[in-house]
N, C-alpha and C positions, 0 to 999 in steps of 0.2 A: 436438533440444533438448540443447545441450551445456553441461554444468555448468562454471562458472569453474574455472580451474586452481588447485588447492590450493597447490601450491608457490609460485606467484606471489603468492597472497594472504598466505601466511606471510612471504614475502620483503618485501612492501610494509608489513606490520605486524609488525615484529620484536618488539614488546612482547608479542605473543601467544605463549604457550608451547603448542606443539602437544600436548605431553604432557597438559596440562590439558584441552584440547579433546577429546582421546581418552578421558580419564576421563569427560567429559560424555557422549560418545557411548556409552560402556559403560553409564552410568547409564540413558540413553534406551533402549537395547536390553534392559535388565533390567526395564523397565516393561511389564507384560503387556498394558496397554491401548494402547500406542503401537507403531506399525509397526516391525518389525525391519529394514525397508528404508530407514529414515531415514538419510541420508548424513552423513558428516563435514562436507561442505561446507554442508549445510543447518543442521547444528548450529552451525557456525562463525558463521553470521549472528546467531544468538541470543546466543552467547557475546560477540561483538563489540558488539552493540547494548546489552547489559547491562553494559558496561564491565568485562568479564572477571570478573564475580562469578558463581561457579558456582551458588550458591543462588538468586540472582535469576534467572539464566538458566533454571534448572529450573522455577521458578514461571511465568515468562513463556511458556516453551515449552508447558507444560501448559495455560495459559490460551489460548494461540494455537490449539492443536489442538482444544481443547474448543469454542472459539468457531466454528472452521471446521466442526465437526461439527453444531452446533446452530443456527447462524445461516444457515438454508437459503437465504434470499433473496440472500445474498452469496457463499456458498462451496460450495453443493451443485449438482450438475449443471453442471460446468464444461466443457460440450460446446460448442465454438465453432460447431458446425453447427446448434444449436438455434435455432428462429425468434426467440426473445427476444434471444439474443445477436447474431444477424445483424442484427436491427432496431436494436439498440444501436450496432452498428458503423456503421450509416448515420446515426444520430442525432448521434454525438459523435466528435471526434478526441481520442485519448489518445496522446500522443507523448513517449516518453523521449528527451531530447535527447542527441546525441553530444557528447563533450567534457565539461568540468567547469569550475566557477568557479575563480578563483585559489586558493581554499582547498581545492580538490579535491572540492567538493560536486557531486553529480549532480542533474539537474533533470528533472522530468516536468511536462508541460503538458496540461491538459484543457480542451476548449471545445466549444460546440455547433456542429454543422454544419447540421442540420435545425432550423430555428427554430420549427416547428409544435409547440406545447406538447402537442397531443393525441398526438404520437408519442413523447413523452418519458416514460420509466418510470424513476424514480430507482433502484429496486432493480436493474434490469437494467443500467443504466449503471454503477452501482457494482460490480456483479459483473464486468463487462467491465474496469473500471478495475483491480480487484484481480487479474484474470487477466493483464493486461498487466504490472502491477507485479511479480507473482510471476515471470513469465517473464524479465523484465528483470533482476531480482535474481539469479535462478538462473544466468543467463549472465554477469552483470556481477561477481558476487562482492561481498565486503564493501567499503565505501567510507567515507571520513571522515564523510560525512553526506549527507542527501537533502533536496531542496527541492521542495515541491509547489506548483504554480501552477494556479489556476483562472481562466480568462478568462470573464468574465460578459457579453461582447458578445453581444447578441441575446437575452439572458435576459429573460423577461417574468414578470409576476405569475402567469400561467398555469402556468409551470414551477414556481414556488415552491409553488403550491397542490397540486402533485402529489408533494410531498415529505412523507412521513409523519413525524410527530414521533418515533414509536417507531423507525422506520427510521434516523433521524438519531442517536438515542440509541445504537442498536446499532453503527452504523458508528464513531461517535466513541469508544465504549467500546473497540472493536477497535484503533483507531488509537493510543489513549493507553495501553492496558494490555497489548496483545498483539502489535502489529506489530514485526517484527524489524529495525527501522531506527533510525538516529539522525536524528530529524527536526529539521532546523536551521531551516527556514522554511516557513510556510504563507501563500502570497500570493494575494490576489484582485486581478486587474487589470481595467481597463475596468469599474469598479464602477458600479452602477446606483442610481437615486434611491431605490429601496426597499430599500437595503442593510440597513436596520434590520429588515425583515421576515425576511431571510435570517439575520441574526445572532440574531434572536429564536428561531429554530429551533435554533441551535447553542450559544449561550452557557449555557443551563441545564445542559449536559452537558460543558462545557469546564473543565478544571482550569487552574490558573494557569500551569503549564508550557506548555500549548498556547496559552493567551492571550498569553503573552509572545513567541511566535514568529509570531503572526498579524499580517499586514500588509495594508493596503488601499491600492491605488494608483489615483488618478484621472489621474495624470500618468505616462506610460510612462518618462519620464526619471528619475523617482524609482525606478522598478523596476530600471533599469539599474545602480543602486548595489549591487544584490544579485545580479542575473544579468546578465552583460555582454552588450551588444547583439550582438556578433559571434557568439555561440553560439545566437542565437534564429532562428526561422523568419522569412521575409520579411515576413509581415503585422505583425511587431513591430519592423520596421526592421533585422532581421538578415540573414544571408547564406544561411541554410538554406532548403530548399524549403518551401513552405507546408504547414501542419499537415495539411490535408485530403488532401495527397498523401503526406506522410511517414507518416501513420497506417497506410497500406496495408502498409508494411513489417512492422509488428508484428502487424497483423491477419492477414497472410498467414502469419506464423510460428505464430500460434495455430492457424490452420486446417491448416497443414502438419504440425503436431505435436499434433493432436487427441488421439491415443491417449496420448501422453506426458503431456499435461495432465490427462487423466482418471486416469492413474496417480499423478500429482502430487497430485491431489485425495484419492485413497484414502490415500496415504502421509501426508497432513497431516490426518488425522482420527483420533479415538480410538474404541476399542471399549468402550463403557460397560459392557457385560456382563463385561468382564475387568478393569475398574478396581478396584484395591484399595480396600476400604471402600465408601462409598455412591456410587452412580452420580450423575452430574450432568445437569442439563438447562439450557435457556436461562435460566430464571428464576434459577438458581443463579449464573450469570455476573454478573447485575446486582446480586446480593446480596453480591458480594465487597467486602470493606472494605479500606481501605488502598490504597497505590499500589505495586504490584509493580515497575513500570518507570517511572522518571521520564524525561521527554523531555530530551535533552541540549541545553542552551542554550549556544551558543558566542558 
């Protein structure tokens, strides 16, 4: 598990002052409830995602690590050998694509492989999704933006019925308030006739910033306006190997770096016993008012 080169990242984003990031790192290491092994590269993701605002980055980082500590179903026991994770690996393809859009945005696609709804567990799939995303970002470094694509081909009402409303609320909270990315687009492709049922699970918890980057495509040609055809897997008309094969590259990385991912998990959690002031729990997260981190809309 090799962290992205720091010098290269600062070179690609000259607007970022390394001295400011290092001040941020000093602040992180001064917090008794945060791991002192949290790296400059990991801190850089937050500083970049928050448009170089030190105070916003501090708040988002604390929200992120607090969420990872208390949202057990998504962020605890990140062991790629666990039966629930291995089952999720068979159920879905989660593929970070090589290359980038013309704007420099990086793209990740998720889709069903096993269409049997009884084998689908939303929490396990989202845990795997977050593991792949974390590994990808760790190796890839900061980027101008990220695009999330969900392919609904083969999705049934049986799958939708297995998504808990509270689980959806928790994940969208994390995505909107705590994820250290600049989310440029959230796309659904091969949309289904019961799209309204899926949106009914999501929209109560979506802020206008997320709503404004949400796109639904029934025509793949419309999707190409956002993600060029040539950088897509074959099943979408592109030149890359199919997702069901490409996914094995990242799943193998998770398995080969099992120990490092478990260390990553520990490093991205807080010790509530050492938090200055009152300790937090999961319910405190959903009581947070205001919007610490607004999604960047370009």
